[in-house]
C-alpha angles and dihedrals in degrees: 000000000000130000093266092053091048092052092049090049091052090049092051095046108027096149095050093046092047092050091048091050092049090047091052092048092048090047091053092047091049092052093045095047096033093099094050095056091084090047090051091049090051091050090049091053092047092049091047091052091047090049091051091050092050091048090051091046090054092047094049096040090074090077097031095118092053091046092049091050091049091049092047090051091049091051091050090051092049092046091052091051097045121095132218106244092208094057096080097165093051092046093050090048088066090063093041090055090052090049091053094042095053099034093242129148114238104220099177138354127178132169111217130214116277112240114249120240131200091215123062111254131197093209134024140187116254110202122221135180110206127179119185132175125213146105122306093257092047091052092048090051089048092052092046091052091050090052096046101026135106095282131065107242131186116194117217101175138352126195126186119199134165114266096210138032127265093262094053090043093055090060091063108015095160098075113021121193116238131191115221116198115193132188104197143156127226120204110251136188117237 
């Protein structure tokens, strides 16, 4: 087939030749861009996620000032309830005040060693072992004050045991003395 024959064929069948040319061009483009379809789908998912995040940011930014004020107040409350682990005398004074307030006898109190961390932390747990002696109601008041007091306390263990033997207990059975031994953690600032 020569050039003249090819031109006459194109003139006789222009629609067929045009469709064939478009099919060849689309086939080549599909093969060339075939690998980038997965990349485009990944980009679409990333952009959709980013759009969702921006939409949520816009929705929640309407109350941002109130949220920031609430968070700042919560941080101030936590800061006021956290202890300084290095101020041993001040920390022990907290327990001595509770002893005096509730009429308890402080049998033992020890501040433990704060666990080391590889990462810097804003707050840490300061371990304590506290043993107090008193009546059942005094000890319940003591525990309630620890839970709702001016420090943030996490209880690890609590053990109740009689403070006196059965013979001494039989002399005054109405109000037995009990020893409460607590392993607890106070929230501390690093």
